[in-house]
Every structure is written in C-alpha cells, then in structure tokens.
N, C-alpha and C positions, 0 to 999 in steps of 0.2 A: 451580467448572465448569471454567478453564485450569487452577487448580492441580491438582486431580484427574486432571485429564490428563498433567501434568507438565508441564505450561508455567509458566513462572516468571512470576508477578506477587507484588508489594511487599506488605508485611504489613497490613490491616487494622487500624490501632491503637483506631482509637475511629470509629465509623458512626452515626449517625442518621435522618431521615428529611430535613434539611434538608445535613447534609455528614458529610463524610469524611475521614479522615486517614490518609493511609498511610506507613507508615515509608519511609526515605530509600532511595531507589535506586539513588544514585551517579549518575555524567552519562548524560548522555541521548545517545540513539543523535545526535538535531540535531546535539546538544552536540559531541559528537566529527566529526561531520561537517564542520562550521562549522572545527573548529582542524585538517581536513585537506586540505579544499577550494583552497588556495592551494599549501599544501607539497607534498603528496603525492596527486596525483589517480586515481592507479592505486587508495590505499590508500580513497582515498573512496569511487573508483566499487564497491570490491569491499565494502565497507559498506554501499551502494547494494544489490546484491546478494544479499546475508547477508537484509537485510530482505523481500527477494522469499521466498526461499528459507523464512526463520520463517513468511510469510503462509501460503504454502501448506504446510508440516506443520502450523500452527494448525486451515487448512481439513480437510486431510487428518483432524484430529481429530475432525471434524462440529463446530467453531465456528467463530464469527467475531467482529470487533472492534467494527468501528460506524463508527471511526475509526484506522486505522492508520499515523500519520504517525510521519516519523522521532520526533518529541517525545514521541511517546507510547509508545515502546518505549527499553529500556535492556539494561545489559548482564551477564549473567548467568553467569560461566564462557564458555564457548566459545559459544555460544548468547546471543540473546537474549532478554528477556522483555518482556511488553506489561503496559500501566497504563491509566490514564485513558478509563475505561468508561462516560461519558457517555451512549453512543449504544446504545441497545438493538435494533439493527433485524430480530431475527428476532420482535418481537411486533407489527411491522407486512409482515413481506413473509418470503417462504420462505428458508430457508437457503441454498440455488442462488446467488438474488438477491440476500441479503445477502453472500455471499462473492465475486461479482462484481462489486458494487457494493464491496467492501473492496479489490482487488487495483484497481482502475479509480480510489479514491482516492488508493490508495498509486503508482500511477503518473503521477497529478499532480504529484508531491512529484518520481518520479525521472526523467521524462522532459525536465523543464527544468533541472535540477538537477543530471545527470549531467554529469561535464565531460568524457569519452569520448565523449557522445553515442551515435548510436546500436547502437553495439558495446554499450555497457551494458544500455541500452535489452531488446537484443538475449539479453541474459545471463540480467537480471532477468526478463524473460517465461519461458525457460527454467523456469528456479529453478522459478519461483511452480507452473508447468505442469506439471515432473515428479511433482510432490507434491498438486495440489489435486483433489478431485473432478473426475470426468468434467461430473458434472452442472453444476459449479460454469462449468466450462471452454464447455459450451456456450449457458449463460447471458450469461457474459458478450461471446461472439461474437454472440447475439441484442442486448441492450443496447447494444455496442458499431455494431451495426449503427442501429441507431435515433439513439442519438447522433448515428453520423457524417452522418446527412440536416440534422443542424445546423451541420453544419462551413461548408460556404458562407454562409451568414446570420453566421456567428461571425467569419470571414476578414471581410467586407466589414464587418463593425464593424468589427473591426479595424483597418481603410485609417484609419478617422477616430480610433478609439481604444483602443487595444491595452494594455489592464490585465494587469496578472500573472494574473488568475485564470483571462480571457480566453485569453491564451497558454499556458497550461498546460494549459488545458479541448483547444485545437487540436492544442498540439502530443500530446498523453496521447493523444487521442481518435484522432489520422491514425497515432498508431505501432501503435495494438492494432488499428488497420484493418487496416495492412498486415503486423503479425502471423498475422492467419488467412489472408494471402494464401500465408505463408511454413511455417506451422507447421498442422498436424492439430490440430483438434478432437477425435478419438475418442482 
C-alpha cells in the first residue's frame, strides 16, 4: 500500500507467515541522528523535522505506520522511506486515531531527542500539521487532552523514579498540549 502511494519501502525479498526478509535499505534515520547528535545539532534537528514532514505526507496519503520511530525510517533520495510494519493499528482503531497515535509516538522521540528543544518541537509539529488530515489533527487534540490528565500523576511518579519512557511521555504530551494553545486545529 505504501509503495502504491509513492512512499519508499524496502523491497520484500522473502515473506512467510512467521518471517519477512527485506532488502538492505541503507542507514536508518536513527543511525544518522546518532552521527549528527554532537557534531551538528542543527542538521540533527532538521532531520527530526524531516521525519515529521514525511509522516504528515504519509498521513495525507490516507495511511498510517503504527510505530514511526526514526529507527524505522531510512533515506530514499531526498525523501525518507518507512520500514518495519510490525503494527497495523488500522485493524483495531479508525484511521484518524491511528494517525494521531503515529505523531504522538514520533513526538516521544522528538521531544526528548531534539538538540534545540522547543524550537525543533514547534517546527516538527508545524511540518506535520501542514500536511496531516484535519481529522488526524482533531483526534490528536482529543487524545492529548485525555493523556494530559495523567501528567500530574506522571510528574509525581517522576519525583520517585524518572525513567526515560516516563520522561518522554511528560515532555511530548506537555509540548503537544502547548501546541494546541498555539496552533489552530482547523
């Protein structure tokens, strides 16, 4: 389905009920982010914004990924491609909910990984929302309102033990709550 929409995916070399073998897609976005993290924070964050842009394009094509982490994206010319389709959220939720979940999952990576902080988060949100369907933006706002209700508890738990997953949840959800006071959903 992704290839039919012009979105790069690795070639499937072998598939069975229990295994799949893909052609080499080259360096992942996560690998490149690791190379840039200390040496070029601007390029590092530009690449994070590119991830959000490509996810917006994917959503505009009527698709969702399920787990759009930078380790599941690769370079395909001037664009990014997607791989590792272990999850198929559309089988258990409406498309707009799956798309909202996609961007929230990507923001778990962006919120704590961005070297330039809020500036990059804002750019990434704008890049996604410029392309994403209105229904996905509305659903994201609904989802973040719900998740925001857990921020107090998450911060309280964080005083005792602040693990990396909890930190990502707090930072990403807090940013997205902020985004809805800054950006229009319409």
